[in-house]
C-alpha positions in Angstrom: 17.0 -27.0 7.2 14.2 -29.6 7.7 11.7 -26.8 7.7 12.6 -25.6 4.2 12.2 -27.2 0.8 12.8 -26.3 -2.8 10.4 -26.8 -5.8 11.9 -25.5 -9.0 12.9 -21.9 -8.6 11.2 -21.4 -5.2 12.6 -22.1 -1.7 9.8 -22.2 0.8 9.0 -23.1 4.4 7.1 -26.4 4.5 6.1 -26.3 8.2 5.6 -22.8 9.4 4.0 -23.7 12.8 6.8 -26.2 13.4 9.5 -23.6 12.6 7.9 -21.1 15.0 7.8 -23.8 17.7 11.5 -24.2 17.2 11.9 -20.6 18.3 9.5 -21.1 21.2 6.7 -19.1 19.5 3.1 -20.4 19.5 1.8 -19.8 16.0 -1.5 -17.9 15.9 -2.4 -16.9 12.4 -4.4 -13.9 13.6 -1.2 -12.4 15.0 0.7 -12.4 11.7 0.3 -10.9 8.3 1.8 -12.2 5.0 3.9 -9.7 3.1 4.6 -10.4 -0.6 6.7 -8.3 -2.8 9.4 -8.4 -5.5 12.3 -6.4 -6.5 15.0 -6.6 -9.1 16.8 -9.1 -6.9 14.1 -11.4 -5.6 10.5 -12.4 -5.2 9.7 -13.1 -1.6 7.0 -13.9 0.9 7.6 -12.9 4.6 5.5 -13.3 7.7 5.4 -10.1 9.7 4.2 -9.9 13.3 1.3 -7.6 14.0 2.7 -5.0 16.3 6.3 -6.0 15.3 7.0 -7.8 18.5 8.9 -10.5 16.7 11.3 -10.4 13.8 10.1 -11.1 10.3 10.0 -14.7 9.2 10.9 -15.4 5.5 8.7 -18.2 4.2 9.3 -18.0 0.4 12.1 -16.8 -1.7 13.2 -16.9 -5.4 15.7 -14.9 -7.4 14.0 -16.0 -10.7 10.2 -15.7 -10.2 8.4 -12.4 -10.9 5.1 -11.0 -9.8 2.6 -13.0 -11.8 -0.8 -14.5 -10.9 0.6 -18.0 -11.5 3.6 -17.4 -9.2 1.5 -16.0 -6.4 -0.8 -19.1 -6.6 2.3 -21.3 -6.6 3.8 -19.8 -3.5 0.5 -19.7 -1.6 0.0 -23.4 -2.2 3.5 -24.2 -1.1 3.3 -22.4 2.2 -0.3 -23.8 2.8 -2.0 -20.4 2.9 -5.4 -22.0 3.0 -4.6 -23.7 6.3 -3.7 -20.4 8.0 -5.5 -17.6 6.0 -3.2 -14.8 7.3 -4.1 -11.2 6.4 -2.2 -10.0 3.3 -0.1 -6.8 3.1 1.6 -5.7 0.0 1.5 -3.0 -2.7 -1.7 -2.5 -4.8 -0.3 -4.4 -7.7 0.2 -7.5 -5.7 -3.2 -7.1 -4.0 -4.9 -6.8 -7.4 -3.2 -10.0 -8.7 -4.2 -11.9 -5.5 -7.8 -10.9 -6.0 -7.7 -11.8 -9.7 -8.1 -8.2 -10.9 -6.4 -6.5 -13.8 -4.0 -3.7 -13.1 -4.7 0.0 -13.9 -8.1 -0.5 -15.5 -11.5 1.1 -15.3 -12.6 -0.6 -12.0 -9.5 -1.0 -10.0 -11.0 -0.9 -6.5 -11.8 -4.3 -4.9 -14.3 -2.7 -2.4 -16.6 -0.9 -4.8 -17.2 -0.1 -8.4 -15.3 3.1 -8.5 -14.9 4.3 -12.1 -11.3 5.5 -12.4 -12.2 7.2 -15.7 -15.1 9.2 -14.5 -13.0 12.1 -13.4 -15.9 14.6 -13.1 -17.3 12.6 -10.1 -14.1 11.7 -8.3 -14.2 14.6 -5.8 -18.0 14.9 -5.6 -19.2 11.3 -5.4 -18.0 9.4 -2.3 -20.3 6.4 -2.2 -20.1 4.0 -5.1 -21.9 0.7 -5.6 -20.3 -1.9 -3.3 -18.8 -5.1 -4.8 -20.9 -7.9 -3.4 -18.4 -10.4 -4.9 -15.5 -10.6 -7.3 -17.1 -12.4 -10.2 -14.7 -13.6 -12.9 -15.3 -11.8 -16.2 -17.0 -8.7 -14.8 -15.8 -5.3 -13.6 -12.1 -5.8 -14.0 -12.1 -9.3 -12.5 -10.1 -11.5 -14.8 -9.4 -14.6 -12.7 -10.5 -16.4 -9.5 -9.4 -14.7 -6.3 -6.5 -16.4 -4.5 -7.5 -14.9 -1.1 -10.7 -13.5 0.4 -11.1 -9.8 -0.1 -11.6 -9.2 3.6 -8.1 -10.6 4.2 -6.4 -7.9 2.1 -5.1 -4.9 4.0 -4.8 -1.4 2.4 -1.1 -0.5 2.1 -0.3 2.6 4.3 3.2 3.1 2.9 2.1 3.0 -0.7 -0.9 5.3 0.1 1.6 7.8 1.6 3.7 7.7 -1.5 0.6 8.1 -3.7 -0.5 11.2 -1.7 3.0 12.7 -2.1 2.9 12.0 -5.8 -0.4 13.8 -6.2 0.8 16.7 -4.1 3.9 17.2 -6.2 2.0 16.8 -9.5 -0.3 19.6 -8.5 2.6 22.1 -7.7 3.3 25.0 -10.0 6.3 23.9 -12.0 7.5 27.5 -12.1 7.0 28.0 -8.4 9.7 28.1 -5.7 8.4 24.9 -4.1 8.8 22.8 -7.2 12.1 24.3 -8.0 13.4 23.5 -4.5 12.4 19.9 -5.0 14.4 19.8 -8.3 17.5 20.5 -6.2 16.5 18.3 -3.2 19.3 15.9 -2.3 18.6 12.3 -3.1 15.7 12.8 -5.6 16.9 12.2 -9.1 15.6 14.0 -12.2 13.9 10.8 -13.3 12.2 10.3 -10.0 11.0 14.0 -9.9 9.7 13.7 -13.5 7.5 10.8 -12.4 6.8 12.4 -9.0 8.3 9.4 -7.2 9.3 10.0 -3.6 10.1 7.1 -1.2 9.6 7.0 2.5 13.0 8.4 3.5 12.6 11.3 1.1 9.2 12.2 2.7 10.7 12.0 6.2 13.5 14.3 5.3 11.1 16.8 3.7 9.1 16.8 6.9 12.1 18.0 8.8 13.3 20.4 6.1 12.7 24.0 7.3 13.8 25.5 4.0 11.1 23.5 2.1 8.5 24.5 4.7 9.3 28.2 4.0 8.9 27.6 0.3 5.3 26.4 0.4 2.7 29.2 0.3 -1.1 29.6 0.2 -2.9 26.5 -1.1 0.4 24.6 -1.3 1.1 25.3 2.4 -2.4 24.3 3.6 -2.3 21.1 1.6 1.2 20.3 2.9 0.3 20.8 6.5 -2.9 18.7 6.1 -0.8 16.0 4.5 1.6 16.0 7.4 -1.3 15.4 9.8 -2.6 12.5 7.8 0.8 10.8 7.8 0.3 10.3 11.5 -2.9 8.5 10.8 -1.2 6.3 8.3 1.4 5.5 10.9 1.1 4.7 14.6 -0.8 7.8 15.8 -4.5 7.4 15.1 -6.1 10.7 16.4 -9.6 10.3 17.7 -10.6 12.9 15.1 -8.8 11.2 12.3 -11.8 11.4 10.0 -11.9 15.1 10.3 -8.2 15.3 9.7 -8.4 13.2 6.5 -11.4 15.1 5.2 -9.5 18.4 5.7 -6.6 17.1 3.7 -8.8 15.9 0.9 -10.4 19.4 0.7 -7.0 21.0 0.6 -5.8 18.6 -2.1 -8.9 19.3 -4.2 -8.3 23.1 -3.8 -4.7 22.5 -4.9 -5.9 20.7 -8.0 -4.8 17.2 -7.1 -6.3 14.2 -9.0 -8.0 11.3 -7.3 -5.8 8.2 -7.9 -6.8 4.8 -6.5 -4.7 5.5 -3.4 -6.5 8.8 -2.8 -9.9 7.1 -3.5 -9.4 4.7 -0.6 -9.3 7.7 1.7 -12.2 9.4 0.0 -14.6 6.4 0.0 -13.2 3.7 2.4 -11.9 5.4 5.5 -13.7 3.0 7.7 -11.9 0.0 6.2 -8.6 1.0 7.7 -7.7 -0.9 11.0 -7.2 0.9 14.3 -3.4 0.9 14.2 -2.0 1.1 10.7 1.6 1.1 11.9 1.1 -2.4 13.4 -0.1 -3.9 10.1 1.9 -1.9 7.5 3.5 -3.3 4.4 6.6 -1.2 5.3 8.8 -4.2 6.1 11.4 -3.4 8.8 
């Protein structure tokens, strides 16, 4: 109890190194990443160990606060983020807020000036002007960054979900593959309408022989390439991962997939990914 305090609607850890010492763990900020997320039930900040050797450590929790720039600033100040400067993992919405960016606008990428509305160049132009800094008032930067851009990790889990969404959106709605998904156990009509598949859904599809027999031609090639890339977005980084990712992007293009922000990170920023994505994923637990 001495290691936790309350300020308004937030309960937070006031001495993170001291709490770790209590469990005989020497705190090294480079070995941990800060996970921030919210749900219908709570808004939370959790320290995750890189490589997952130790259990997660909750350092901030509220059942009233929501994902807002002001609340993120509040919680970072309370847990003394500036003293530790952990790397950050979370979904793209949280990352954008932490970097002071707007959400779903013309220049959503924090690494370059990728134009999300210039669809004609999305598959052909891979190199966009780099962002030298996140200047408030320009290129979708609305406020001062709360963290350094190089501390923000790309979210493997959400990129997986984004790739799956683009794959399903490109399927022929009258084809056997899409019709099979309509009857796929666990995927509601609302989720299918929005092409929303969560991690467990994707894992079940990977093992589903019936679904595998449904995909044909371009769909099959894109699906097989997607499966190979999932290993790269997990714990198995093949030495030829660049070739594997490029193959998937070609197959996705042939299938008619769009380039969302999550796909853009693979198209233009493949070198930004760390060596072992599974060790620094935002997939808590």
